[in-house]
C-alpha positions as CSV (number, residue, x, y, z in Angstrom):
1,M,58.8,-9.7,45.6
2,G,57.2,-6.5,44.6
3,G,58.4,-6.8,41.1
4,I,57.3,-10.3,40.9
5,K,53.7,-9.4,42.1
6,A,53.8,-6.3,39.3
7,L,54.7,-8.7,36.8
8,E,51.8,-11.0,38.0
9,K,49.3,-8.3,37.3
10,I,50.5,-7.9,33.7
11,S,48.0,-10.0,31.6
12,V,49.0,-12.4,28.8
13,A,47.1,-10.3,26.4
14,E,49.0,-7.2,27.2
15,C,52.4,-9.2,26.6
16,V,51.2,-10.4,23.3
17,P,52.2,-7.7,20.6
18,K,49.2,-6.2,18.7
19,R,49.0,-7.3,15.1
20,K,47.7,-4.9,12.5
21,I,44.9,-6.0,10.4
22,R,45.8,-6.4,6.9
23,W,42.9,-5.9,4.6
24,K,43.1,-8.6,1.6
25,P,41.6,-7.9,-1.7
26,V,39.0,-10.2,-1.0
27,S,38.1,-8.2,2.2
28,W,37.8,-4.9,0.1
29,L,35.5,-6.8,-2.3
30,C,33.3,-8.1,0.4
31,L,32.9,-4.5,1.8
32,A,32.0,-3.0,-1.6
33,L,29.3,-5.8,-2.1
34,V,27.9,-4.8,1.3
35,F,27.8,-1.1,0.5
36,T,26.5,-1.4,-3.1
37,P,22.9,-1.8,-2.3
38,I,23.2,0.9,0.5
39,I,24.8,3.3,-1.8
40,A,22.2,2.6,-4.6
41,Y,19.4,2.9,-2.0
42,F,20.5,6.4,-1.2
43,L,21.2,7.3,-4.7
44,F,17.8,6.1,-6.2
45,N,15.6,6.6,-3.3
46,G,17.1,9.0,-1.0
47,F,18.3,11.6,-3.4
48,P,14.9,11.8,-5.1
49,V,13.2,12.1,-1.8
50,V,15.4,14.8,-0.8
51,L,14.8,16.6,-4.3
52,S,11.2,16.5,-4.1
53,F,11.2,18.2,-0.9
54,I,13.2,21.0,-2.1
55,S,11.2,21.4,-5.5
56,M,8.1,22.3,-3.3
57,F,9.5,25.6,-2.6
58,T,11.0,26.2,-6.3
59,D,9.9,26.9,-9.7
60,M,11.2,24.6,-12.5
61,Q,11.2,24.7,-16.3
62,A,10.3,21.4,-17.9
63,N,11.3,19.5,-14.8
64,D,14.9,20.6,-15.3
65,I,16.7,20.9,-11.8
66,T,19.2,23.5,-13.3
67,T,16.3,25.9,-13.7
68,M,15.2,25.8,-9.8
69,E,14.2,29.2,-8.6
70,W,13.0,29.7,-5.0
71,N,9.4,30.8,-4.9
72,G,8.6,30.5,-1.1
73,F,5.1,28.8,-0.6
74,D,3.5,29.6,-3.9
75,N,3.2,26.0,-5.0
76,F,1.3,25.3,-1.7
77,R,-1.1,28.3,-2.4
78,Q,-1.8,26.8,-5.9
79,V,-2.2,23.1,-4.8
80,F,-4.5,24.1,-1.8
81,T,-6.8,26.4,-3.9
82,D,-7.0,24.0,-6.8
83,P,-10.5,22.5,-6.7
84,K,-9.2,19.6,-9.0
85,F,-6.9,18.6,-6.2
86,W,-9.7,18.6,-3.4
87,G,-12.0,16.5,-6.0
88,S,-9.3,13.8,-6.3
89,W,-9.3,13.5,-2.6
90,K,-12.9,12.7,-2.5
91,S,-12.6,10.2,-5.4
92,T,-9.6,8.6,-3.3
93,L,-11.6,8.5,-0.1
94,I,-14.4,6.9,-1.7
95,L,-12.3,4.2,-3.4
96,A,-10.4,3.5,0.0
97,T,-13.3,2.4,1.5
98,S,-13.2,-0.7,-0.9
99,Q,-10.1,-1.8,0.9
100,I,-12.3,-2.0,4.2
101,I,-14.9,-4.2,2.4
102,T,-12.1,-6.4,1.1
103,L,-10.7,-6.8,4.5
104,L,-14.2,-7.8,5.7
105,I,-14.6,-10.3,2.8
106,S,-11.1,-11.7,3.4
107,L,-12.1,-12.4,7.1
108,V,-15.2,-14.1,6.3
109,I,-13.8,-16.4,3.6
110,A,-10.7,-17.1,5.8
111,V,-13.0,-18.3,8.5
112,L,-15.5,-20.3,6.0
113,L,-12.6,-22.1,4.9
114,E,-11.0,-22.9,8.2
115,Q,-14.2,-25.0,9.0
116,K,-12.4,-27.9,7.1
117,V,-14.7,-27.6,4.1
118,K,-14.1,-30.0,1.3
119,G,-11.8,-28.6,-1.4
120,A,-10.8,-25.8,0.9
121,K,-7.2,-25.8,-0.4
122,I,-8.1,-26.0,-3.8
123,L,-10.6,-22.8,-3.1
124,Q,-7.8,-20.9,-1.3
125,I,-5.5,-21.3,-4.4
126,I,-8.4,-19.9,-6.6
127,F,-9.2,-16.9,-4.5
128,F,-5.3,-16.2,-4.5
129,I,-5.1,-16.1,-8.4
130,P,-6.5,-12.6,-9.0
131,Y,-3.7,-11.2,-6.5
132,I,-0.9,-12.7,-8.6
133,C,-2.3,-11.0,-11.7
134,S,-1.2,-7.8,-12.8
135,G,-3.3,-4.8,-11.7
136,V,-3.3,-3.4,-15.3
137,A,-4.3,-6.7,-16.8
138,V,-7.2,-7.2,-14.2
139,A,-8.3,-3.6,-15.1
140,I,-8.1,-4.3,-18.7
141,M,-10.2,-7.4,-18.4
142,W,-12.9,-5.4,-16.4
143,M,-12.7,-2.8,-19.0
144,W,-14.0,-5.4,-21.6
145,V,-16.5,-6.3,-19.0
146,F,-17.9,-2.8,-18.6
147,N,-17.6,-1.9,-22.3
148,K,-20.6,-0.1,-23.6
149,D,-20.8,-1.8,-27.1
150,L,-19.0,-5.1,-26.7
151,G,-19.2,-5.5,-23.0
152,I,-20.1,-8.8,-21.4
153,L,-22.1,-7.3,-18.8
154,N,-24.4,-5.3,-21.3
155,S,-24.8,-8.6,-23.3
156,I,-26.0,-10.4,-20.4
157,L,-28.4,-7.6,-19.2
158,G,-29.3,-6.9,-22.7
159,Q,-28.7,-3.3,-22.4
160,N,-26.7,-0.6,-23.7
161,I,-25.2,1.1,-20.6
162,D,-22.1,3.4,-20.7
163,W,-20.7,2.3,-17.5
164,L,-17.4,4.1,-17.9
165,N,-18.2,7.4,-19.7
166,D,-21.9,8.1,-18.7
167,S,-22.0,12.1,-18.2
168,D,-25.4,12.0,-16.6
169,R,-24.3,9.2,-13.8
170,P,-20.6,9.8,-13.5
171,M,-20.5,7.8,-10.3
172,R,-21.2,4.6,-12.5
173,L,-17.3,4.9,-13.2
174,I,-16.3,4.8,-9.5
175,V,-18.6,1.7,-9.0
176,C,-16.7,0.1,-11.8
177,V,-13.5,0.8,-10.3
178,Y,-14.9,-0.3,-6.9
179,V,-15.8,-3.7,-8.2
180,T,-12.2,-4.2,-10.0
181,I,-10.5,-3.6,-6.8
182,V,-13.0,-5.5,-4.5
183,W,-12.3,-8.4,-7.0
184,Q,-8.5,-8.5,-6.8
185,A,-7.6,-7.4,-3.5
186,P,-9.2,-9.8,-0.9
187,A,-6.7,-12.9,-1.9
188,Y,-4.0,-11.5,0.4
189,G,-6.1,-11.1,3.2
190,I,-7.3,-14.6,2.9
191,V,-3.8,-16.1,3.1
192,M,-2.8,-14.1,6.1
193,F,-5.9,-14.5,8.2
194,K,-5.8,-18.4,7.4
195,A,-2.4,-18.6,9.1
196,A,-3.6,-16.4,11.9
197,L,-6.3,-18.7,12.6
198,K,-4.2,-21.5,12.7
199,N,-2.5,-20.0,16.0
200,V,-5.5,-19.5,17.9
201,N,-5.6,-21.9,20.7
202,P,-8.3,-24.6,20.1
203,A,-8.6,-25.3,23.7
204,L,-10.4,-21.7,23.9
205,Y,-13.2,-22.9,21.6
206,E,-13.7,-26.1,23.4
207,A,-13.9,-24.4,26.8
208,A,-16.4,-21.9,25.2
209,S,-18.5,-24.8,24.0
210,L,-18.7,-26.5,27.3
211,D,-20.0,-23.0,28.5
212,G,-22.8,-23.2,25.9
213,A,-21.2,-20.2,23.8
214,N,-22.7,-19.8,20.2
215,A,-20.7,-19.3,17.1
216,F,-20.9,-15.4,17.2
217,Y,-19.8,-15.3,20.8
218,K,-16.5,-17.5,19.9
219,F,-15.8,-15.1,16.7
220,W,-16.2,-12.0,18.9
221,H,-14.3,-13.0,22.1
222,I,-11.9,-15.6,20.8
223,T,-11.3,-15.4,17.2
224,L,-11.0,-11.5,17.0
225,P,-8.6,-11.2,19.9
226,G,-6.7,-14.1,18.8
227,I,-5.8,-12.6,15.4
228,K,-6.0,-8.8,16.2
229,S,-2.2,-8.3,15.6
230,V,-2.8,-9.7,11.7
231,L,-6.1,-7.8,11.6
232,L,-4.3,-4.5,12.4
233,F,-1.4,-5.1,10.2
234,L,-3.8,-5.8,7.1
235,L,-5.8,-2.8,8.2
236,L,-2.6,-0.7,8.0
237,A,-1.9,-2.4,4.3
238,S,-5.5,-1.6,3.4
239,V,-5.1,2.1,4.5
240,T,-1.8,2.8,2.5
241,Q,-3.0,0.9,-0.7
242,G,-6.6,2.7,-0.4
243,L,-5.1,6.1,-0.5
244,A,-2.7,4.9,-3.3
245,V,-5.1,4.0,-5.9
246,F,-3.7,4.3,-9.5
247,D,-3.5,1.4,-12.0
248,S,-7.3,0.7,-12.1
249,V,-8.3,4.4,-12.7
250,L,-5.7,4.7,-15.2
251,V,-7.0,2.1,-17.3
252,L,-10.7,2.6,-16.7
253,A,-10.4,6.2,-16.9
254,P,-7.7,7.4,-19.3
255,L,-6.9,11.1,-19.9
256,D,-8.5,12.8,-22.9
257,W,-7.5,15.7,-24.8
258,K,-8.8,18.0,-22.0
259,Q,-7.1,16.2,-19.4
260,T,-9.9,14.7,-17.8
261,A,-10.3,11.3,-16.0
262,G,-13.8,10.3,-16.7
263,P,-16.9,12.2,-16.7
264,D,-16.6,15.3,-14.3
265,N,-13.1,13.8,-13.5
266,V,-14.6,11.1,-11.1
267,G,-11.8,8.9,-12.2
268,L,-9.0,11.4,-11.0
269,T,-7.4,10.1,-7.7
270,V,-4.6,12.0,-5.9
271,N,-1.9,9.6,-7.3
272,Y,-3.4,9.9,-10.7
273,Y,-3.3,13.7,-10.4
274,I,0.1,13.6,-9.1
275,Y,1.1,11.5,-12.3
276,M,-0.8,13.7,-14.5
277,Q,0.9,17.1,-13.1
278,G,4.5,15.7,-12.9
279,V,4.5,13.5,-16.1
280,Y,2.2,15.1,-18.3
281,N,2.6,18.7,-17.5
282,D,6.1,18.5,-16.4
283,E,5.1,20.4,-13.0
284,M,7.2,18.3,-10.8
285,E,7.1,20.8,-8.0
286,Y,3.4,21.0,-8.2
287,A,3.4,17.3,-8.1
288,A,5.7,17.2,-5.0
289,V,3.5,19.4,-2.9
290,M,0.6,16.8,-3.5
291,S,3.1,13.9,-3.0
292,W,4.2,15.1,0.5
293,F,0.6,16.1,1.6
294,L,-0.4,12.4,0.7
295,F,2.5,11.3,2.7
296,A,1.4,13.3,5.7
297,V,-2.4,12.2,5.5
298,T,-1.3,8.5,5.1
299,F,1.0,8.9,8.2
300,L,-1.5,10.5,10.3
301,I,-4.0,7.7,9.8
302,S,-1.5,5.1,10.0
303,F,0.4,6.0,13.0
304,P,-2.6,5.2,15.5
305,I,-2.7,1.8,13.6
306,I,0.8,1.2,14.2
307,R,0.7,1.9,17.5
308,A,-2.2,-0.4,18.5
309,R,-0.7,-3.1,16.5
310,N,2.6,-2.9,18.6
311,K,0.4,-2.9,21.8
312,A,-1.4,-5.9,20.4
313,S,1.7,-7.6,19.7
314,E,3.3,-7.0,23.1
315,G,0.0,-8.2,24.7
């Protein structure tokens, strides 16, 4: 009897002999297809990141990694004592505020389009057209608008103003870049806000109307809390885009033979300076320091926004 009970405790699975999994050629093919993008990611993204981090502490000749020589923190000292670097941050931060302006414009237009205006869908499509256009193409278009001799703006005003290269008023170039960004950027925000407004409970508006609430009260206490998660997401995107301004200034403030971007270098943003040092001057180690510093600043600004967005999503 004891032997029978012992046999009963043995599971059926234990009695069945285990089979070894045989990999067929198609299995190896599927595995290769799965790992191909992963390997490509680490090869074309991970390796350059690691290389850029190492290069910050070295000297190279003409960006040749075989000539790397350890130099400690000399590159950091050169970057942080470079007046051009801090000047590029000034231009970057000024232009970054344009993203906040575009965010407000997007919100206002989205709220207006949500009021069941005639032709709202057509207007939404028209507003979205600048976003799908190439940033370089948009900058070239505005360069024609602001051109001194044949520009559309001067023709309308009947003036001969040098908007892009006025050494007496260098901030005119910043204004031109500002306009270029504000004209193109709101489109994506309009679409996102429109989708978010659809999810706000209409019963809240009805209840507020019964209590005699005005339009501003509804917007502040119902609309904004209802789209808070999307608002914070767009704010995060605006911060990253604002600190990465490049294509507009590249077109409107091309480098001259002195490697200056516009009058008094006002068109030189951080990304533009990284490009200039890394590509034009073959000083990738210098550009790497600036790139990692830009990453650190972007992360420090973005982190509290990410935390606030996560809390809004959980709530």
